[in-house]
C-alpha positions in Angstrom: -15.9 -2.9 4.2 -15.4 -4.6 7.8 -17.3 -7.6 6.6 -15.5 -8.0 3.4 -12.2 -7.1 5.2 -12.9 -10.5 8.2 -14.0 -12.6 5.1 -10.9 -12.1 3.4 -8.6 -12.5 6.4 -10.9 -15.6 7.2 -10.4 -17.2 4.0 -6.6 -16.2 3.9 -5.7 -17.7 7.1 -7.6 -20.9 6.6 -5.4 -21.3 3.2 -2.5 -20.1 5.0 -2.8 -22.6 7.7 -3.4 -25.8 5.5 -0.7 -25.0 3.5 1.6 -24.6 6.7 0.4 -28.0 8.3 0.9 -29.9 4.9 4.7 -28.2 5.0 5.3 -28.8 8.6 4.1 -32.4 8.6 4.0 -34.0 5.2 7.0 -32.2 3.2 9.2 -34.8 1.3 12.9 -35.0 3.1 14.9 -32.1 1.4 12.1 -30.4 -0.2 10.6 -28.7 3.1 9.0 -25.6 1.7 7.5 -26.8 -1.8 4.1 -26.9 -0.1 4.2 -23.3 0.1 4.9 -23.0 -3.2 1.1 -21.8 -4.2 1.1 -19.6 -1.4 4.3 -17.8 -2.7 3.6 -17.6 -6.0 0.0 -16.1 -5.4 1.6 -13.1 -3.5 4.7 -13.0 -5.7 2.8 -12.2 -8.7 0.0 -10.9 -7.0 2.1 -8.1 -6.2 3.6 -7.6 -9.6 0.3 -7.8 -11.3 -0.6 -4.8 -8.6 2.3 -3.2 -9.2 2.0 -3.0 -13.1 -1.5 -1.8 -13.0 -0.5 1.1 -10.8 2.0 1.9 -13.6 0.0 1.1 -16.5 -3.1 3.1 -15.2 -0.7 6.3 -14.4 -0.2 6.2 -18.3 3.2 4.8 -17.6 4.3 2.0 -20.1 5.3 -1.5 -18.9 5.1 -5.0 -20.6 2.7 -7.2 -17.6 3.2 -10.4 -19.4 6.8 -10.2 -19.6 7.4 -8.5 -15.8 5.2 -11.5 -14.5 7.2 -14.1 -16.4 10.5 -12.3 -14.9 9.0 -12.5 -11.3 8.2 -15.9 -11.3 11.7 -16.6 -12.7 13.4 -14.7 -10.0 11.3 -16.3 -7.1 11.2 -19.9 -8.4 15.4 -20.0 -8.7 15.6 -20.2 -5.0 13.5 -23.6 -5.2 16.3 -25.4 -7.5 18.0 -27.0 -4.1 14.7 -28.2 -2.9 13.6 -29.4 -6.1 16.8 -31.2 -6.6 16.8 -32.5 -3.2 13.0 -33.4 -3.5 13.7 -36.1 -6.2 16.2 -37.9 -3.9 19.5 -36.5 -4.9 21.5 -34.6 -2.1 22.6 -31.2 -3.6 26.3 -30.9 -3.9 27.7 -29.2 -1.1 31.0 -27.9 -3.4 28.4 -26.7 -6.2 30.0 -23.5 -7.1 26.3 -21.9 -7.4 25.7 -22.5 -3.5 21.9 -22.7 -2.7 21.9 -18.9 -3.1 23.5 -18.4 -6.2 20.5 -19.6 -8.2 18.7 -16.3 -7.0 21.5 -14.4 -8.7 21.0 -16.4 -11.8 17.4 -16.0 -12.0 17.6 -12.5 -11.2 19.9 -11.9 -14.3 17.8 -14.1 -16.4 14.6 -12.3 -15.5 16.2 -9.2 -16.6 17.0 -10.2 -20.1 13.5 -12.0 -20.6 12.2 -8.2 -20.1 14.5 -7.1 -22.8 14.2 -10.1 -24.7 10.4 -9.2 -25.2 11.5 -5.6 -25.8 14.0 -6.7 -28.7 11.2 -9.1 -30.2 8.3 -6.3 -30.6 10.8 -3.2 -31.4 9.3 -1.3 -34.1 6.4 -3.0 -34.5 4.3 -1.5 -31.4 4.3 1.7 -29.3 7.6 3.8 -28.5 8.8 3.4 -25.1 11.1 0.1 -25.0 13.6 1.6 -22.7 10.7 2.8 -20.1 9.0 -0.5 -20.3 12.5 -2.1 -19.6 13.4 -0.3 -16.8 9.7 -0.7 -15.6 9.8 -4.4 -15.5 13.0 -4.6 -14.4 11.9 -2.8 -11.1 9.1 -4.4 -10.4 10.4 -8.1 -11.3 13.3 -7.5 -9.1 12.1 -5.5 -5.9 9.4 -8.4 -5.8 10.8 -11.8 -6.9 14.4 -11.3 -5.2 12.4 -10.8 -1.6 10.1 -13.7 -2.1 13.1 -15.8 -3.3 14.6 -14.7 -0.1 11.8 -16.2 1.7 12.1 -19.6 0.4 15.8 -19.4 1.4 14.7 -18.4 4.7 12.5 -21.8 4.9 15.7 -23.4 3.8 17.6 -22.4 6.6 18.8 -25.2 9.4 17.2 -28.6 9.2 13.7 -30.0 9.3 11.5 -27.5 10.6 13.7 -25.2 12.0 13.3 -22.7 8.9 9.6 -23.1 9.0 10.0 -21.6 12.3 11.9 -18.8 10.9 9.4 -18.1 8.3 6.5 -18.1 10.8 8.5 -16.1 12.9 9.3 -13.3 10.2 5.7 -13.1 9.1 4.2 -12.9 12.5 6.9 -10.0 14.1 6.2 -8.0 11.0 2.6 -8.2 10.7 1.9 -7.7 14.5 4.6 -4.5 14.0 1.9 -3.1 11.7 -1.1 -4.1 13.9 0.8 -2.6 16.9 1.8 0.8 14.9 -2.1 1.1 13.8 -3.7 0.8 16.9 -1.2 2.9 18.9 -1.2 5.5 15.9 -5.1 5.5 16.1 -4.8 6.1 19.9 -2.1 8.5 21.0 -0.7 9.2 18.0 0.5 13.5 17.3 3.2 13.5 15.7 3.2 12.7 11.6 5.9 10.3 10.4 6.3 11.6 6.9 3.3 13.3 6.0 3.4 13.7 2.8 4.0 10.1 1.8 1.6 8.7 4.6 -0.6 11.2 6.4 -1.6 8.4 8.7 1.6 7.7 9.8 3.1 9.0 13.4 6.1 8.7 15.5 4.0 7.1 18.3 2.7 4.7 16.2 6.2 3.7 15.0 7.2 3.2 18.6 4.0 1.1 19.4 4.6 -1.2 16.2 8.4 -1.7 17.8 7.3 -2.3 21.1 4.6 -4.9 19.8 7.4 -6.7 17.2 9.6 -6.9 20.2 7.0 -8.9 22.2 6.1 -11.0 19.8 9.6 -12.1 18.7 10.3 -12.9 22.2 6.7 -15.1 22.2 8.2 -17.1 19.1 11.4 -17.1 19.9 10.8 -18.7 23.5 7.9 -20.8 22.7 7.2 -21.3 18.8 10.4 -22.6 17.4 10.4 -25.4 20.0 6.6 -26.1 19.0 7.4 -26.3 15.3 10.7 -27.9 15.1 10.0 -30.7 17.9 12.3 -31.8 20.3 13.4 -34.9 17.8 14.7 -32.3 15.0 18.6 -32.0 14.5 20.4 -29.0 15.9 20.7 -26.5 13.6 24.2 -26.4 11.7 25.0 -22.8 11.1 26.9 -21.8 14.7 25.3 -19.1 16.9 26.9 -15.9 17.7 26.8 -15.5 21.7 24.2 -13.6 23.3 21.6 -13.5 19.6 20.6 -17.5 20.5 18.7 -16.3 23.9 15.2 -15.2 23.7 15.5 -12.1 25.3 18.5 -10.6 23.2 17.4 -12.4 20.1 14.0 -11.0 20.2 15.3 -7.1 21.3 17.6 -7.3 17.7 14.7 -9.0 15.6 11.9 -7.0 16.5 13.1 -3.6 16.0 14.8 -4.4 12.9 11.7 -6.2 11.6 9.2 -3.6 12.4 11.5 -0.5 11.2 12.4 -2.6 7.9 8.5 -2.9 7.5 7.7 0.7 7.8 10.2 1.2 5.1 8.7 -1.1 2.9 5.0 0.1 3.8 6.5 3.9 3.1 8.1 2.3 -0.4 4.7 1.5 -1.4 3.2 4.5 -0.6 5.7 6.1 -2.4 4.4 4.2 -5.4 0.5 4.8 -4.9 1.2 8.3 -4.4 3.2 8.9 -7.8 0.6 6.7 -9.7 -2.2 8.9 -7.8 -3.8 5.8 -5.9 -5.2 4.8 -3.0 -5.0 0.7 -2.9 -2.6 -0.9 -4.8 -5.3 -3.6 -6.4 -8.8 -5.0 -5.5 -7.4 -8.7 -5.5 -8.6 -8.7 -1.6 -12.1 -7.4 -0.8 -11.6 -5.1 2.2 -7.5 -5.2 2.4 -6.8 -3.7 -1.0 -4.6 -5.4 -3.2 -2.1 -8.3 -2.7 1.0 -5.3 -2.7 -1.4 -3.5 0.3 -0.5 -7.1 2.6 3.3 -7.5 1.1 4.7 -4.5 1.3 6.1 -4.6 4.9 7.4 -8.3 4.6 9.2 -7.1 1.1 11.6 -5.2 3.4 11.7 -7.1 6.1 12.9 -10.3 4.6 16.2 -9.4 4.4 16.9 -8.5 7.9 15.2 -11.1 8.9 17.4 -13.6 7.2 20.4 -12.5 8.4 19.2 -12.4 11.5 18.5 -15.9 11.3 21.9 -16.8 9.8 23.6 -15.0 12.3 22.3 -17.1 14.8 19.3 -15.7 16.4 16.9 -18.4 17.9 20.3 -20.7 17.9 
């Protein structure tokens, strides 16, 4: 098990590092983030595949093909401004849709993709159109909206500033997971929510928060200057007072992402328990399913986006 976990983690790290390098150093001006699309779609569709698999294996009705299509549509909707600018045109600042509005349009369209599939097959197959629709919409919105917001996070600022924000979000959230795990194993005594996740403790949660805060400070203090580079223009978004300072920014960002990550982990645990499953899937040997990797990040991306948009890191 440990050997499989280390091998899978090593492969993922190599692929992620390569795509991050290409995105940071060889992006098309205005199309920063497009190099990360293969990675984004793997985690997006992989998570949706795991979620629909849990539902199907527990006897719940859902159309996997329509749900995956809707998830991809919602996820990719955030890329419209990037693709627009990658082809040499400046995305209009006065566009009524804006840059985030495409996610709303993609979300609505994704719901109707699932509904249209049910309309097309209604009366020709097994009953349960409403159940399949509800399950499909839940999965596609739950996964797609969060993944689309990751694209929007990468799109913040100018140059590689958004890449630093994205890396910080991932590092802080996943370090909180690790900190909570090892602290809970060492000194955990008081269960957090045993009916959902028997292994989680209040001591582990505290350890995760402390770890996340430390990693947030490291990222804000040293990662941002290293990734952004001295030649990059300043961020266009105005900072708000103390949030732009690494100390105060980490005090806000670290605990928020740590707590959000715990909520995301518990949300996946809720679905797995309802479906009587231990792991979300088997895509990643030793690690479980893709959802077992993305669960905390899905919940943490919204507070991360708001923190960086509000001025954390300047």
